[in-house]
N, C-alpha and C positions, 0 to 999 in steps of 0.2 A: 347496417354491418355490425355481427355477432361478432364479440371477443377475440372469437376462435378461428376465425376467418382473415385478421389484422395481419398474419403472416402472408397473405397473396399480395397486400399495397407493398411491400418490400421485395424489392426486385434481388436481394442479397438470398434472399430465400428458399428461389424458384427450384432451383436444382440443389437443394442441399441432400436429398438422401441420393442421387446420385453421386456426389463428391464423397460420401464416404464409403459407396460402393466400391469406387473408384480409388479409396483410399487404404479401402482392405481392414482386416481385423487392426483394431486400434494396439501399438507396442507389439506385435508380431514381425512387422516389417522392420523395425527398428530394433528388433532382438532382446526388447525388455522383459522382463519379467514380472507377470502381476502385482505384484509388493512395491517393486521399484517405479511402476508405470503408477500407480497409485499414489506414491508418495509424489513424485513430480506434476500430476495432476492437482493433487494437492496445496502444492507451493504456488503454483498457478491458478487455482481459486482466489486464493488470500490476494495476491495481486491483482484482479480485476478493479478497485476501485483505482488503485494508483492508477492501472494503463489507463481508466477511463479520463481522470485529470489529463495525463500527458499526449494522451491523443484525440482528446475532444473535439479538436477541430475537423480531423482527418474524419473522426465519426460520427458527425453531423454531415455530413456530404450526402448528397442524394444523385447519383452519379447517373450519366443517358443511359448506357449498356449493362449489362452484367458481366460480361468480360474485362470491365473497369475494375470491377472488384478485385477480380484476381489479380490487379497488378496494383492494388492502392497501398500495399507493403510491402518495403524490398524483405529478402532473409537478413540483410547486412540492420536496416532498419531495426528489424524482432531481435535480433540478438541482440543490436545496441540496448535496445530497450531493458530486456531482460541484464544486460551484464552491468547495466549503470542504476539498478533499482536506487534511491535512496532510504536512509533510516534515520531518524528521529532520535537524539539523544539528550537527556537532561543531566548538564555537567553539574554535580553536586556541591561543587564549589560555589555557582551562582544560583541555585534554585533559591529562594526564598518563600517556598511553601506558600506561597499568594493565591493557589487552589484556580487559577484562572485557564489554566492550559486544561489543567485535570477538569472541570464543568463543561468547557467546550468540545472535548473530544468525542466525536458521534458514535464512538465505537468502548467508550471506557474501558481504555486500555493504559490507563494512565493509573499508578498505584500511589498512594499519599493520602496525605491530610492534614490538615492544619497544624505547624508545627516541624512539618515531617517532608523530607527534601522528597519529589517527586520522580518516580521511576517507570518510562514506557515497556509494557511488556511486550516486546515485539513479534510474538508468537498472534497476539493481537491487533495489533497496528494494522491499519489499511495504508498507511505512508502516504494520507490525504496534506498533509500539512498544517493543520488548522491549529497545532498546539504551538508550531513555529512561529503563527503569524500572532495567536493570541497572547505570546509573551512579551510581558512589557520591555520593550527596546531599553529599561534603565537597567534591567534584571541580565538579559542575554543568557539567558539560563539554557536554551533550549538550540544542538546544531543540529544541521543536515551534514549528514555523512551519505557520501555515495563512492565503490570501490572500494572499500575497506570495511574491514568490523567491527561493526558496535562494540565501543567499549563496557566490558562489564558490570553489569548493576552492583551497586554497595550494598551490602546487607544489610538486613532489616534493623537489626540493632544500630547501627551506625548513624541512621535516615534522621533522628531528633535533630534540629538547630537549636543551638543555645545561643539564647539573643542575650547579648549586655543588656543591664537595666543604663539608667540616666546616672544613677550614681559609683555604677561601676568604671574602672580606669583600664 
């Protein structure tokens, strides 16, 4: 089978064009302006890696009947997924600039360096939790935040960590 024919083996793709015709022009039915629709789609696009992680078990299912795919997710489940999106935040009081999270981030969304408090660029972050898992327990510098805004990042000029020497008291 050629790669272009792979869609034939996935039952969820059989009636894709029919579903699109049924839905009508995207955005018109919801009364959205083109720019607003574009903005919302961009936000959803950024969440795709997060959704894949959160719903990996369901996404891996191979159902018997095509109709079962339509019932796989409920509206409430989807709304909850989008309303409870997690974010990650580096606590500047706990960060030791060890660079472990910075090196492990798969999309390079963590800014910092040796001796600099790290900051997560929320626009680039894919919400995968790699930084949260990588941060050493002894520092516990990365917080998982859900249902509330992420605190603002500290200014660049305040990111330098001042370490006390052995003789300092």
